[in-house]
VOGU-3710 file (C-alpha; in Angstrom, 3 decimals, decimal comma):
1> mfivksknkt> 0,104/-0,003/-0,113  1,107/3,369/-0,739  -0,003/7,385/-0,139  1,435/9,787/-2,410  2,066/13,511/-0,774  2,870/16,135/-3,030  2,425/19,651/-3,186  2,281/19,134/-7,028  -1,154/20,097/-7,733  -1,520/18,929/-11,342
11> llesisract> -0,057/15,951/-10,316  -2,181/15,218/-7,594  -5,131/15,946/-9,393  -4,136/13,139/-12,187  -2,844/10,415/-9,947  -5,175/10,571/-7,124  -7,586/8,828/-9,969  -5,189/5,830/-8,714  -3,644/6,435/-5,483  -4,557/7,298/-1,714
21> viaekgfnak> -3,441/11,150/-1,253  -2,581/12,505/2,160  -4,270/16,220/1,307  -2,063/19,190/1,654  -3,485/22,519/2,902  -4,831/24,651/-0,317  -5,230/21,510/-2,765  -8,164/20,374/-4,163  -7,109/16,641/-4,977  -8,816/13,734/-4,127
31> tiwanssled> -8,834/14,613/-0,517  -8,346/11,389/1,663  -6,026/11,996/4,732  -5,513/15,360/6,635  -3,618/16,094/9,488  -5,863/16,723/12,814  -5,789/17,740/16,101  -8,014/16,465/18,656  -10,622/19,314/18,650  -10,594/18,811/14,585
41> lvpnldagvd> -11,101/15,199/14,121  -14,693/15,061/14,112  -14,986/17,947/11,807  -12,586/16,515/9,368  -13,968/13,396/9,127  -17,847/14,744/8,965  -16,355/16,827/5,830  -15,058/13,844/4,064  -11,973/13,077/5,172  -11,002/9,436/4,902
51> validfkaie> -8,302/9,125/7,631  -7,289/11,621/10,284  -3,999/12,079/10,994  -2,567/13,089/14,708  0,789/13,871/16,129  2,105/11,367/18,816  4,040/14,028/20,574  0,576/16,101/20,742  -0,985/13,243/22,792  1,449/11,468/24,521
61> klsmmqidaa> 1,331/13,185/27,540  -2,705/12,862/27,875  -4,242/10,405/29,813  -5,958/7,184/28,368  -9,332/8,578/29,586  -8,623/11,948/27,490  -7,648/10,039/24,700  -10,497/7,810/24,892  -13,133/10,670/25,258  -11,504/12,299/22,124
71> lenipasrla> -11,577/9,045/19,846  -15,177/7,848/21,177  -17,385/6,339/18,255  -14,368/6,943/15,776  -13,671/3,817/13,485  -9,805/2,661/14,002  -9,913/2,388/10,064  -10,188/6,364/10,138  -7,276/7,107/12,570  -3,455/7,703/11,560
81> ltftpdlnnp> -0,991/8,256/14,519  2,295/9,952/13,032  5,712/9,257/15,094  9,434/8,980/15,008  10,488/5,291/16,782  12,215/5,580/19,992  15,205/3,160/19,847  15,387/3,408/23,929  11,913/2,753/24,289  10,676/0,165/21,676
91> thgpnfgals> 7,362/-0,190/23,329  6,930/3,752/23,101  5,341/3,770/26,474  1,600/2,415/27,982  -0,110/4,894/25,802  1,197/3,894/22,549  0,074/-0,129/23,121  -3,404/1,095/24,190  -3,392/3,578/21,238  -2,900/0,450/18,965
101> alitnfiivn> -6,626/-0,963/19,776  -7,939/2,604/18,871  -6,158/3,634/15,785  -5,258/1,160/12,529  -3,072/3,291/10,765  0,348/3,953/12,067  3,037/6,254/10,266  6,628/6,429/10,865  8,672/9,355/10,495  12,470/8,548/9,702
111> ppsaetivsl> 12,809/5,300/11,115  16,551/4,664/12,228  16,561/0,984/9,948  14,282/-1,516/8,581  14,767/-3,793/11,587  12,948/-1,115/13,648  10,152/-1,401/11,260  10,069/-5,035/11,525  10,021/-4,940/15,446  7,211/-2,705/15,370
121> kvnfpennfy> 5,307/-5,037/12,688  5,697/-7,678/15,183  4,787/-6,116/18,205  2,068/-4,550/16,859  0,735/-7,332/14,036  -2,678/-5,921/13,432  -1,536/-2,521/12,620  -1,000/-0,886/9,204  2,482/0,531/9,238  3,486/3,357/6,621
131> vesgdylknl> 6,956/4,805/6,489  7,894/8,077/4,771  11,241/8,487/3,872  13,544/6,193/2,188  13,625/4,385/-1,341  9,655/3,990/-1,060  9,753/2,058/-4,317  12,371/-0,416/-2,718  10,710/-0,542/0,625  7,095/-1,673/-1,754
141> elginsiind> 9,224/-4,375/-3,235  9,814/-5,976/0,393  6,524/-5,271/1,275  6,632/-2,143/3,332  3,807/0,289/3,138  5,188/3,692/2,252  4,295/7,393/1,810  5,838/8,745/-1,107  6,737/12,474/-0,178  8,163/13,339/-3,344
151> daltiesfvd> 7,940/16,459/-5,438  9,927/15,268/-8,440  7,544/12,191/-8,956  5,996/11,729/-12,633  3,322/10,110/-13,473  5,352/7,770/-15,499  7,379/7,192/-12,143  4,178/6,594/-10,521  2,662/4,198/-12,890  5,897/1,965/-11,388
161> vllvnsksdr> 4,642/2,521/-8,108  1,162/1,265/-8,937  2,423/-1,522/-10,627  5,212/-2,580/-8,151  4,228/-5,876/-6,801  1,609/-6,610/-9,541  2,346/-9,231/-12,642  0,368/-9,938/-15,676  -0,679/-13,549/-16,527  -0,227/-12,756/-20,162
171> edglfptvvv> 2,866/-13,317/-22,343  2,800/-10,093/-23,668  2,595/-8,470/-20,211  -0,430/-6,882/-20,770  -2,961/-6,412/-17,750  -6,842/-7,272/-18,575  -8,724/-4,508/-17,819  -12,477/-4,392/-16,240  -14,155/-0,583/-17,638  -16,868/0,276/-15,183
181> dpqgvalglc> -19,418/3,234/-14,522  -19,346/5,149/-11,357  -22,189/2,348/-10,568  -19,911/-0,435/-10,716  -21,740/-1,697/-13,843  -19,208/-3,410/-16,465  -19,069/-1,557/-19,835  -16,539/-3,937/-21,373  -13,055/-5,598/-21,472  -9,595/-3,879/-22,350
191> ysskesiaea> -5,885/-4,373/-22,044  -3,471/-1,792/-20,531  0,114/-1,358/-20,799  2,466/1,062/-18,508  2,571/3,276/-21,250  -1,428/3,397/-21,254  -1,719/3,557/-17,704  0,517/6,819/-17,767  -1,489/8,314/-20,846  -4,660/7,666/-19,144
201> lktksgvyfs> -3,820/9,559/-16,441  -2,155/12,325/-18,155  -5,168/13,064/-19,981  -7,543/11,677/-17,492  -9,279/9,479/-19,676  -10,041/6,217/-21,057  -6,961/5,042/-22,624  -6,026/1,654/-23,550  -3,736/-0,658/-25,166  -4,565/-2,391/-28,394
211> rtrglwykgk> -3,017/-5,350/-29,851  -2,974/-4,274/-33,424  -2,936/-0,346/-32,783  -1,400/0,109/-29,797  -2,553/3,022/-27,782  -6,293/3,437/-27,992  -8,075/6,795/-26,979  -11,535/5,552/-26,395  -14,001/7,577/-28,592  -11,382/9,516/-30,195
221> tsgatqellg> -12,809/9,176/-33,628  -16,268/8,156/-32,603  -16,911/10,912/-29,870  -18,094/8,046/-27,444  -15,012/9,313/-24,614  -14,526/8,221/-20,877  -13,833/10,649/-18,084  -11,357/8,586/-16,333  -12,268/8,698/-12,394  -10,265/5,938/-11,149
231> idldcdadtl> -7,890/2,843/-11,447  -7,512/-0,047/-8,983  -5,859/-3,453/-8,981  -7,735/-6,716/-8,323  -6,869/-8,641/-5,216  -4,363/-10,884/-6,890  -2,802/-7,708/-8,593  -3,124/-9,155/-12,289  -6,098/-7,199/-13,266  -7,298/-3,517/-13,673
241> rftvvqkepg> -10,293/-1,915/-13,111  -10,875/1,511/-14,940  -14,426/3,386/-13,511  -15,211/6,115/-16,063  -17,754/8,251/-17,164  -19,181/6,943/-20,808  -20,101/9,399/-23,285  -22,821/8,491/-25,922  -23,784/6,345/-27,661  -21,880/3,967/-25,269
251> fchlntrtcf> -18,988/1,735/-24,759  -19,628/-1,245/-27,349  -18,773/-0,798/-31,247  -22,621/-1,725/-31,653  -23,481/1,720/-29,896  -24,899/0,335/-26,808  -23,803/1,158/-23,396  -22,094/-1,878/-22,529  -20,939/-4,683/-24,816  -23,312/-6,997/-22,120
261> gadsgitaly> -26,658/-5,930/-23,628  -29,153/-3,889/-21,933  -28,640/-2,062/-18,533  -30,563/-2,802/-15,881  -32,106/-1,544/-12,748  -31,165/1,601/-11,274  -28,698/2,339/-14,146  -31,323/1,592/-16,922  -33,974/3,646/-15,410  -31,432/6,564/-15,201
271> stltqrlena> -30,564/5,958/-18,764  -34,594/5,915/-19,978  -35,767/9,222/-17,757  -32,506/10,834/-19,381  -33,550/9,532/-23,238  -37,190/10,841/-22,426  -35,972/14,232/-20,773  -34,973/15,097/-24,473  -37,701/13,562/-26,505  -40,601/12,167/-24,354
281> ppksytkrlf> -43,823/12,603/-26,947  -45,469/16,205/-25,934  -48,571/14,599/-24,116  -47,200/11,485/-22,783  -47,062/10,480/-18,879  -43,190/11,211/-18,624  -43,493/14,601/-20,667  -45,810/16,199/-17,752  -43,813/14,871/-14,897  -41,067/16,711/-16,468
291> ddkdllhski> -43,175/19,932/-17,068  -45,300/19,877/-13,931  -43,792/19,969/-11,163  -46,695/19,981/-8,562  -47,601/16,617/-10,589  -44,208/15,100/-10,035  -44,122/16,597/-6,467  -47,403/14,887/-5,561  -46,875/11,551/-6,950  -43,147/11,213/-4,827
301> keeadelcta> -45,433/12,259/-1,918  -48,285/9,473/-2,669  -45,811/6,878/-3,377  -43,589/7,585/-0,003  -47,222/7,390/1,525  -47,915/3,997/-0,348  -44,231/2,724/0,972  -45,108/3,710/4,374  -48,245/1,560/4,730  -47,159/-1,040/2,785
311> vakddiawea> -46,432/-4,220/4,746  -45,688/-7,700/2,739  -42,496/-8,098/1,199  -43,775/-7,864/-2,529  -45,412/-4,870/-1,679  -42,920/-3,088/0,171  -40,395/-3,335/-3,080  -43,118/-2,698/-5,267  -43,888/0,952/-3,542  -39,964/1,302/-3,199
321> adliyfamak> -39,520/1,215/-6,590  -42,496/3,431/-7,625  -40,973/5,744/-5,369  -37,300/5,634/-6,896  -38,826/6,098/-10,321  -40,585/9,205/-9,515  -37,045/10,705/-7,454  -35,388/9,744/-10,175  -37,781/11,364/-12,266  -37,078/14,779/-9,919
331> cvaagvsltd> -33,188/13,987/-10,443  -33,326/13,826/-14,188  -35,161/16,723/-14,613  -32,751/19,001/-12,331  -29,730/17,441/-14,124  -28,828/15,398/-11,039  -27,011/12,115/-11,815  -26,723/9,144/-10,407  -22,918/9,873/-9,618  -24,129/12,896/-7,562
341> iekhldsrsk> -26,487/10,853/-5,587  -23,874/8,565/-4,823  -21,144/11,358/-3,969  -23,955/12,447/-0,979  -24,534/8,835/0,124  -20,793/8,251/0,459  -19,845/11,831/2,144  -22,871/10,632/4,581  -21,164/7,576/5,478  -18,206/9,188/6,251
351> kisrrpgnak> -19,824/11,240/9,038  -18,983/10,600/12,726  -21,619/12,844/14,280  -24,937/11,734/13,820  -28,222/13,755/13,149  -30,824/13,203/16,032  -33,081/11,267/13,733  -35,921/13,393/14,624  -38,545/13,884/11,566  -39,603/17,331/10,896
361> pqyvqkkeki> -42,102/19,291/12,891  -44,819/19,108/10,259  -44,726/15,301/10,429  -44,202/14,979/13,733  -47,412/17,355/14,469  -49,423/15,427/12,507  -48,680/11,814/14,452  -49,261/13,962/17,544  -52,836/15,164/16,267  -53,835/11,747/15,269
371> eekpkemekf> -52,539/10,298/18,641  -54,570/12,905/20,350  -58,012/11,261/19,190  -59,941/8,364/19,813  -57,887/5,252/19,029  -61,173/3,746/17,928  -61,776/6,980/15,488  -58,793/6,408/13,724  -57,782/3,064/13,136  -59,879/-0,053/11,714
381> kmktydvkal> -62,416/2,292/10,621  -64,865/1,558/7,499  -65,468/4,106/5,433  -69,431/4,531/5,543  -71,647/5,780/2,466  -75,588/6,161/2,339  -76,510/4,970/-1,052  -79,476/7,709/-1,119  -76,828/10,751/-0,793  -74,826/8,808/-3,527
391> sseqvdklll> -75,429/9,415/-7,275  -75,177/6,759/-9,988  -71,500/7,844/-10,975  -70,448/7,771/-7,169  -72,005/4,413/-6,984  -70,500/3,251/-9,995  -67,044/4,317/-8,577  -67,865/2,158/-5,408  -68,005/-0,729/-7,834  -64,555/-0,649/-9,198
401> rpikntddim> -61,586/-2,697/-7,938  -58,351/-0,352/-7,853  -56,828/0,169/-11,568  -53,844/-2,443/-11,982  -51,220/-1,634/-14,416  -49,419/-5,223/-15,609  -47,221/-3,645/-18,096  -44,338/-3,275/-15,563  -45,153/-6,421/-13,857  -45,192/-8,602/-17,309
411> drvkpivdsv> -41,822/-6,939/-18,192  -40,278/-8,342/-14,918  -41,758/-11,555/-15,494  -40,813/-12,278/-19,056  -36,982/-12,477/-17,813  -37,611/-14,732/-15,008  -39,503/-17,274/-17,534  -37,110/-17,188/-20,013  -34,335/-18,091/-17,715  -36,330/-20,934/-16,435
421> kakgdaaike> -37,090/-21,699/-19,949  -33,424/-21,833/-21,336  -31,896/-22,927/-17,860  -33,981/-25,215/-16,400  -33,132/-26,184/-12,650  -30,124/-23,866/-12,342  -32,253/-20,976/-12,814  -35,011/-21,940/-10,257  -31,981/-22,332/-7,793  -30,543/-18,805/-8,600
431> ltakfdkvnl> -34,097/-17,032/-8,153  -34,958/-18,728/-5,163  -31,319/-17,641/-3,934  -32,013/-14,315/-5,190  -35,667/-13,634/-3,875  -36,149/-16,164/-0,800  -32,531/-15,963/0,402  -32,702/-20,073/0,052  -29,757/-21,676/-1,125  -31,119/-25,506/-2,552
441> esvvmkapfp> -29,571/-28,110/-3,054  -32,343/-30,106/-5,109  -34,856/-27,873/-6,392  -37,766/-31,074/-5,855  -38,829/-33,652/-3,657  -39,672/-37,091/-5,126  -42,485/-39,133/-4,347  -42,614/-41,163/-1,911  -41,704/-38,496/0,580  -39,898/-39,405/4,054
451> esamaldpkv> -42,058/-39,370/6,692  -39,871/-36,901/8,810  -41,186/-34,525/6,409  -44,700/-35,106/7,361  -44,314/-35,471/10,979  -47,515/-33,320/12,173  -49,084/-32,992/15,779  -52,065/-35,228/15,987  -54,442/-32,638/16,420  -53,351/-31,057/13,258
461> kesidlaynn> -53,485/-34,684/11,292  -56,999/-34,861/12,415  -58,130/-31,372/11,428  -56,398/-32,033/8,042  -58,095/-35,419/7,444  -61,586/-34,186/8,529  -61,349/-31,487/6,301  -59,766/-33,720/3,541  -62,748/-36,185/3,807  -65,331/-33,512/3,346
471> iekfhaaqve> -63,721/-32,136/0,480  -63,253/-35,392/-1,352  -66,871/-35,943/-0,495  -68,068/-32,771/-2,133  -65,542/-33,188/-5,209  -65,977/-36,586/-5,847  -69,791/-36,293/-5,888  -69,364/-33,708/-9,001  -67,529/-36,732/-11,321  -69,413/-37,451/-14,288
481> teplvvetmk> -69,817/-41,013/-14,259  -71,633/-41,573/-17,328  -71,362/-40,049/-20,495  -73,835/-37,457/-21,910  -75,919/-39,501/-25,179  -78,428/-37,827/-27,170  -80,092/-38,761/-30,588  -80,547/-35,707/-32,078  -82,393/-36,995/-34,988  -82,982/-40,640/-35,875
491> gvtcsrfarp> -79,770/-42,398/-36,889  -77,468/-39,226/-35,686  -76,368/-39,917/-32,490  -74,136/-37,424/-30,047  -72,231/-37,833/-26,834  -70,164/-35,841/-24,528  -67,637/-37,755/-22,176  -65,237/-36,388/-19,533  -61,348/-37,586/-19,948  -58,853/-36,383/-16,766
501> iervglyvpg> -56,045/-33,594/-17,801  -53,362/-35,877/-17,387  -50,867/-33,783/-15,648  -51,484/-30,723/-13,477  -49,316/-28,374/-11,571  -50,845/-26,725/-8,341  -49,385/-23,693/-7,036  -49,817/-23,152/-3,236  -48,766/-19,930/-1,905  -46,308/-18,907/0,710
511> gtailpsttl> -45,156/-15,334/1,712  -47,394/-13,130/4,557  -49,282/-16,283/4,967  -48,740/-20,184/4,940  -51,624/-21,794/3,187  -51,771/-25,926/3,636  -55,194/-25,438/3,019  -54,971/-24,414/-0,392  -53,133/-27,750/-1,434  -56,326/-29,580/0,015
521> mlgipakvag> -58,355/-27,534/-1,979  -56,015/-28,034/-5,567  -55,495/-31,768/-4,865  -58,515/-33,201/-3,744  -60,322/-32,501/-6,667  -56,899/-33,506/-9,192  -57,406/-36,464/-7,540  -60,782/-37,034/-7,848  -60,591/-36,043/-11,605  -58,489/-38,825/-12,317
531> ckeiviatpp> -54,805/-36,904/-12,911  -52,200/-39,268/-13,718  -49,773/-36,817/-12,342  -49,934/-34,294/-10,018  -46,950/-31,339/-9,238  -47,128/-29,025/-6,467  -45,085/-25,519/-6,167  -44,468/-23,937/-3,080  -41,847/-21,896/-1,752  -39,659/-23,104/0,815
541> radgtvtpev> -39,110/-22,298/4,326  -35,764/-20,659/5,190  -34,154/-23,783/6,118  -34,915/-24,852/2,499  -37,678/-27,448/3,607  -41,357/-27,674/3,067  -44,047/-27,297/5,738  -44,967/-30,758/6,937  -48,631/-29,660/6,289  -48,279/-29,494/2,599
551> vyvahrvgas> -45,891/-32,480/2,017  -48,776/-34,393/4,005  -51,633/-33,378/2,109  -49,212/-33,892/-1,202  -48,785/-37,434/-0,060  -51,831/-38,196/0,388  -53,540/-36,831/-2,923  -50,817/-38,642/-4,630  -48,590/-36,041/-5,797  -45,393/-36,966/-8,007
561> tillaggaqa> -43,203/-33,997/-6,984  -42,825/-31,293/-4,822  -41,384/-27,830/-6,270  -39,387/-26,049/-4,168  -40,128/-22,652/-5,437  -42,143/-19,957/-5,548  -43,129/-16,932/-8,062  -42,918/-16,476/-11,799  -39,945/-19,550/-11,592  -42,343/-22,135/-10,286
571> vaamaygtet> -45,009/-21,263/-12,818  -42,305/-21,244/-15,776  -40,714/-24,441/-14,555  -44,133/-26,478/-14,417  -45,256/-24,552/-17,861  -42,322/-26,049/-19,473  -40,731/-28,480/-17,360  -37,265/-28,906/-16,365  -34,311/-31,555/-15,768  -36,486/-32,713/-12,321
581> vpkvdkicgp> -39,654/-30,549/-13,097  -42,358/-32,075/-15,204  -43,667/-30,293/-17,864  -47,812/-29,746/-16,996  -50,675/-29,398/-19,165  -52,574/-27,080/-16,829  -51,508/-24,841/-14,053  -54,128/-23,788/-11,088  -53,588/-22,197/-7,912  -53,759/-18,253/-6,288
591> gnqyvtaakm> -50,460/-16,365/-5,859  -49,397/-12,795/-5,895  -49,561/-10,450/-8,846  -46,420/-12,033/-10,338  -47,352/-15,676/-10,106  -50,772/-14,703/-11,951  -48,744/-12,878/-14,747  -46,257/-15,714/-15,527  -49,377/-17,977/-15,565  -51,109/-15,714/-18,417
601> vaqsdssalv> -47,504/-15,470/-20,296  -47,367/-19,145/-20,220  -50,480/-19,436/-21,514  -50,144/-16,837/-24,357  -46,930/-18,997/-25,451  -47,982/-21,713/-27,747  -44,611/-23,518/-26,859  -45,831/-23,940/-24,003  -49,052/-25,819/-24,279  -50,407/-25,122/-21,005
611> sidmpagpse> -53,769/-23,376/-20,060  -54,628/-22,091/-16,569  -57,644/-21,945/-14,340  -58,109/-18,345/-14,000  -56,866/-14,822/-13,495  -56,128/-13,993/-9,910  -56,965/-10,733/-7,731  -56,714/-9,752/-4,148  -59,060/-11,698/-1,927  -62,284/-10,148/-1,180
621> llviadktad> -65,340/-10,552/0,568  -68,905/-9,180/0,447  -71,142/-9,263/3,473  -74,939/-8,513/3,476  -76,414/-7,967/6,898  -79,744/-6,563/8,200  -80,907/-5,901/11,679  -81,328/-9,686/12,780  -77,273/-9,903/11,987  -74,755/-10,537/15,160
631> pryvisdlls> -71,689/-7,367/14,786  -69,556/-9,783/16,426  -70,196/-12,282/13,282  -70,003/-9,881/10,842  -66,786/-8,225/11,994  -65,135/-11,352/12,700  -65,737/-12,643/8,984  -64,825/-9,166/7,242  -61,279/-9,466/9,291  -60,952/-12,669/7,994
641> qaehgidsqv> -60,378/-11,955/4,729  -58,797/-8,360/5,576  -56,066/-10,361/7,123  -55,060/-11,852/3,742  -53,247/-8,877/2,657  -52,716/-5,238/2,401  -54,505/-5,239/-1,013  -57,683/-7,128/-0,067  -60,990/-5,655/0,280  -64,056/-6,239/2,432
651> iliaidlteq> -67,678/-4,679/2,311  -70,258/-4,351/4,227  -73,719/-3,803/2,755  -75,602/-2,837/5,536  -79,651/-3,037/5,232  -81,646/0,346/6,934  -79,117/0,362/9,669  -79,264/3,447/12,083  -75,986/5,398/12,568  -75,742/4,456/15,941
661> qievyqkely> -76,116/0,913/14,809  -73,114/0,917/12,438  -71,377/2,760/14,806  -71,630/-0,317/16,740  -69,671/-2,302/14,065  -67,126/0,414/14,028  -66,203/-0,293/17,493  -66,216/-3,993/16,868  -64,136/-3,710/14,109  -61,439/-1,652/15,920
671> kqgtalpraa> -61,735/-4,377/19,505  -61,127/-7,438/16,936  -58,803/-5,647/14,622  -56,536/-4,396/17,148  -56,221/-7,653/18,734  -55,176/-9,692/15,795  -51,504/-10,964/15,146  -51,851/-9,603/11,735  -53,703/-6,208/12,608  -50,743/-4,339/10,468
681> iaevaishsy> -51,867/-6,182/7,495  -55,543/-6,206/8,467  -55,489/-2,470/9,139  -54,345/-1,376/5,551  -56,821/-3,269/3,750  -59,761/-1,818/5,723  -58,261/1,578/4,564  -59,927/0,918/1,458  -62,949/-1,244/2,375  -66,557/0,653/3,116
691> ilnvktikea> -69,781/0,138/4,526  -72,754/0,886/2,126  -75,996/1,395/3,882  -78,998/0,774/1,740  -82,915/0,572/2,375  -83,943/-2,733/0,926  -82,637/-6,419/0,726  -83,379/-6,069/-3,319  -80,646/-3,108/-3,570  -78,238/-5,066/-1,325
701> lefsnqyape> -78,533/-7,973/-3,871  -78,376/-5,649/-7,099  -74,821/-3,647/-5,834  -73,735/-7,217/-5,213  -74,173/-8,717/-8,245  -72,940/-5,816/-10,078  -69,759/-6,089/-7,563  -69,406/-9,915/-8,417  -67,339/-10,626/-5,173  -65,589/-13,765/-4,663
711> hlilnianae> -66,933/-14,447/-1,172  -70,593/-13,360/-0,658  -72,003/-13,962/3,025  -75,580/-13,753/3,762  -76,396/-12,681/7,309  -80,074/-11,527/6,987  -83,138/-13,074/7,975  -84,415/-16,149/5,588  -80,958/-15,931/3,842  -81,601/-19,011/1,967
721> svlpdisnag> -84,494/-17,740/0,240  -82,827/-15,152/-1,796  -80,331/-17,735/-3,084  -82,282/-17,722/-6,478  -81,409/-14,016/-6,581  -77,606/-14,575/-6,741  -76,398/-14,028/-10,202  -72,614/-13,274/-9,588  -70,547/-14,621/-6,719  -67,526/-17,241/-6,284
731> svfvgpysae> -69,115/-18,549/-3,056  -72,260/-17,736/-0,914  -72,062/-18,529/2,833  -75,686/-18,786/3,877  -77,143/-17,647/7,322  -75,374/-16,512/10,669  -73,103/-19,713/11,316  -71,553/-20,111/7,789  -68,062/-18,560/8,717  -66,269/-17,601/5,234
741> scgdyasgtn> -63,635/-19,663/7,228  -65,524/-22,831/6,971  -65,274/-22,780/3,048  -61,331/-22,004/3,637  -60,589/-24,922/5,317  -63,086/-27,902/5,805  -66,979/-27,559/4,750  -66,317/-29,140/1,617  -66,572/-26,284/-1,202  -63,307/-25,197/-3,046
751> htlptygysr> -61,810/-21,916/-1,889  -59,715/-21,064/-5,031  -62,448/-18,849/-6,122  -62,285/-15,878/-9,008  -61,718/-12,160/-7,749  -61,467/-8,914/-9,197  -64,998/-9,310/-10,822  -64,421/-12,206/-12,609  -67,013/-14,433/-10,916  -69,306/-12,787/-13,614
761> mysgvntatf> -67,906/-15,283/-15,972  -65,307/-17,636/-14,196  -66,128/-20,464/-11,774  -63,923/-21,618/-8,445  -61,913/-24,565/-8,833  -63,854/-27,857/-8,831  -63,833/-31,254/-10,471  -64,330/-30,041/-13,775  -61,191/-27,697/-13,722  -59,128/-31,021/-13,969
771> vkhitsqiit> -61,164/-32,825/-16,827  -61,684/-31,731/-20,336  -64,850/-32,944/-22,349  -64,557/-34,904/-25,600  -67,469/-35,102/-27,790  -68,386/-37,975/-30,291  -71,165/-38,862/-32,959  -72,387/-41,793/-34,352  -74,245/-41,278/-37,487  -75,656/-44,504/-39,495
781> kegldgigda> -76,759/-44,763/-43,074  -80,224/-43,642/-42,428  -79,021/-40,482/-40,108  -76,523/-39,414/-42,984  -79,619/-39,873/-45,503  -81,379/-37,453/-43,051  -78,739/-34,806/-42,313  -76,412/-35,128/-45,484  -78,727/-32,687/-47,843  -77,983/-29,800/-44,967
791> vttlahiegl> -74,366/-30,028/-45,057  -73,866/-30,036/-48,672  -75,804/-27,027/-48,907  -74,222/-25,065/-45,913  -70,790/-26,146/-47,347  -71,489/-25,048/-50,656  -72,600/-21,727/-49,250  -69,127/-21,488/-47,323  -67,390/-22,540/-50,621  -65,537/-25,291/-48,723
801> eahrnavair> -65,815/-27,854/-51,952  -64,283/-30,689/-49,995  -66,456/-30,940/-46,905  -69,452/-30,993/-49,562  -67,947/-33,758/-51,200  -66,705/-35,611/-48,337  -70,672/-36,039/-47,654  -71,714/-36,037/-51,223  -69,889/-39,232/-52,656  -71,388/-40,686/-49,457
811> ladirk> -75,185/-40,331/-50,431  -74,436/-41,070/-53,740  -73,560/-44,747/-52,666  -76,643/-44,602/-50,023  -79,160/-43,076/-52,631  -78,354/-45,545/-55,825
//
């Protein structure tokens, strides 16, 4: 290691791109080290100095208590002690030994001999000793850290210092050089020689060595030049890294910014926004953001608020990405670069003194104002509307779910699907390590599953078995045991018969709630339908295993494989198959927005040849309650769905309730909601849910049919009598004792249901989900004679002569 200390400002500004510099007063070079008294230690370090120099003579007579107080909370690596060795006192007194625990770096001024340096290194092996005298190049060759205090130093001689202990692995002596941007993104690979490094430092630009052209000044002819920010050696001292600011159109000869394809992440976002600032279409959303500061500031505040309320991991990541997008738009509009932002981040990391960490008064005041109000008025309070006071447009707005922009999700999901499609198991392992922080040895468990993986509490096993039997009984009753046979006319018999889908993939979510019940709801109808192969995908736990409840149900339904993966990668693995994951013909099961997007991508790809059960959205519940309903029951049902996730929505349609009666519901909501383990999640869901007060049951049913809920609860008098009036709902729970939770677990009906209004056109999962229907027909001579003329006439009208002839040729034989 070495440090350059010089008064040659021009030299320092060049070589500071490739070394550590002790800053001299008045220089504006790369300031990393600075002389400091105990009083100005913290101010210097706060100002961005990496290492503060302290003279041992100035503190040797102080007590260690005084020194400890001055150095408190300052990292040892950010301090250096300068001293002259004392041959008569090799240990330099008790203070010196104590300081070795508080300070990492020691600078020896005028050492009497190399032996003195060696003895110090032996006595204090954990510290870095630098020498400020002698032949620095020779010292460096001997492994002695040096301070180069030489005004006669040139860039050419400095390159010898830089490479003193480096050695190229190449026969031609060139150093492989990785070129990166200020964010560390690799732009490409070059080669460097001593001559090209010196020229790069002189010109402060990207200069490399071409094996065919000699010195290569990057971008000299194309204009894609580079500003050199820094040069580093790797840990083996045989490879260089050049950090540069790359000018447009980019590093690669193909006019892309990198030689490795398109950017991603923050770098790509910054590049995209920079381009859009210059050429965004006049009325585009991005153009409006750049031109309308109020709009941009409103979006930043909105996304910051949504990030604060996010709870689930995926939701936090989603909202953080939104906030970064709009914050970056603000930066680009103001000419602020990523490098500018990182400079501030780096400078903050160097500060020793810390801010108190209090929020600004306006935000503290807002919080205090909320806390002054009665708690039941703030938490778990549903917005309340009276249908009489609403216009038809306002009622229509209540029917709307939040608009979901799936473009961004699709853009994230497609690369995941493509990666699994191309790399199979290797991609699943990489993605599981990235998203779930779990390193898998194998991505699957194969049947028969070990008993140890199904070890359950007897009570849990008994509950699963009871639920299993009820669900199996209800779904077995749905099996079509006989074909449908209809004689449409004499001699023409048509039939339809069911056949199981041979291979099915069942997605069982993890995330904020573990749902082994979903394994029952998907696996049992698949087994009852007669599917030959059942593959179950579920995210692994932190230790790489699967919850034993899921394994037990997988065993009971006869699953051949459990895929230890979640998200889009699990869907892709089942859709396309991998080395160990069987390819399936249909994928069923709920999941987050990425799972849903992956299912849609796979279904639309003809090379996958896979179907899905239905589109999916957040959980939802609508309760219709009249004056006979028990508020405790109603609220418990609403919260049972609100706790699923922050994007869940629950609605109470109150039939002719007074304000006082609705207030009873609000208080019960607060009481039950705040006691939940998942209260934070449920509270957010409640914040975008509501109570709608209507006058009659007819109005309630009309609104419910328009909303088309996933779950509908009828907690009203004579509830069963209104079933004929229900036209749109995933599943209906009739009467005060039909808790929605029963349908989720054990009553027998299926809990995998259409959400987001899709119950207008989709059914929930059932036995028919796992079968397809084949039709057949038997036509006799008499039958063809009766139907043939109609067929030939219609075929002739459509211009399909071969169709006409296929029947006509037979009719001719029959009618001879």
